[in-house]
N, C-alpha and C positions, 0 to 999 in steps of 0.2 A: 451571973458568970458572965464575963465580957467574952466576945468572939476576937480571934486575931485578927490583924488587918489582913484584907485581901490584897493581892496585887492590883486586881483592877481599881479598887479603892484607893490604893497609892498613886496608881497611874492617874485616876481622875484628879486627885489633889495635885499633883505635879502638872498637870496641864492646865489646871485653873490658875495655879501661882505663875506659871509661864505667861498665860494670857495676860494677868494683871501686871506682871513685870514689863511685858513688852508695851503695854499702853502707857505705863510710867515712863518707860525710856523714849518710846515714841514722843510724848508730850514734852520732853526735857531736851531733846536734841536740837541742835542749830543749824545742823548740815542737812540739806536738802536730799542729797543721795543716801545718807544714812536713815533718814525719814522715810524714804521709800523702800528701801531693804526692810527695815522694821515693819513697814506696813505689810509687805508681802509675807514676812515671817508670821505677822498676826494672822493673816487671812488663811495661811496653811495651818497654823495651829488651830484656829477656829474650826477649820473643816475637820481636823483631827478629833475634837471636842464633839462635833455632830456625829462622827463615826462611832464614839464612844456612847453617845446617847442613843444611838440605834436608827440614825436617820441618815443612810447613806446617800440618798437623794439630794439633800440640803448639803451633804459634806461634798459632793461632786459639784454642784452649784456654786458654793463658796469657794472651793478650789479654783475651778475655771474662770469664774467672773470676778469673784473678790480679790483672789491673789494674781491670776493669770492675765486676765484681759486688762483690768485696771492697773496692774502694777506695770504692764508694757506700755500703758497708755501715760501713765506717770513718767515712766523712764524716756519716752520719747519726748514728752514736754521737757524734762530735766535738760535733754540733749540740746533741743533747741533753744532753750534759754541760755544755756553756755556758749553756743554758737553765736547767738546774738549779742552776748556780754562780751565775746572775744576772748574769752578764757575757758579751758574745758575743765579745771579743776575749782576754781572759786567761783562763787555765785553771790548775788547780792545779799542772800539771807545770811551769808558766812561773815562774821566779821573777826578782825584780828583781836587776839586776847590782850 
């Protein structure tokens, strides 16, 4: 006899699918700002995965360092690149379709 799916099992599966989806989207994007936002979302989702695995200390470190500090540094670097390029929206990585 099979057990019914529990809410925790379904949530774990959704978190795993979200992580894989974020990675594929991150690898496919051509826009720096979008890549930074996807990286931050990946870090926060990974922190949620660590919480689901029962490691709140690692989850806090991932959220603070992986998503927070690193994301802020990436945004600062992106802003400096935009200022140096003389444009706030278009950066060298982005090309016209």
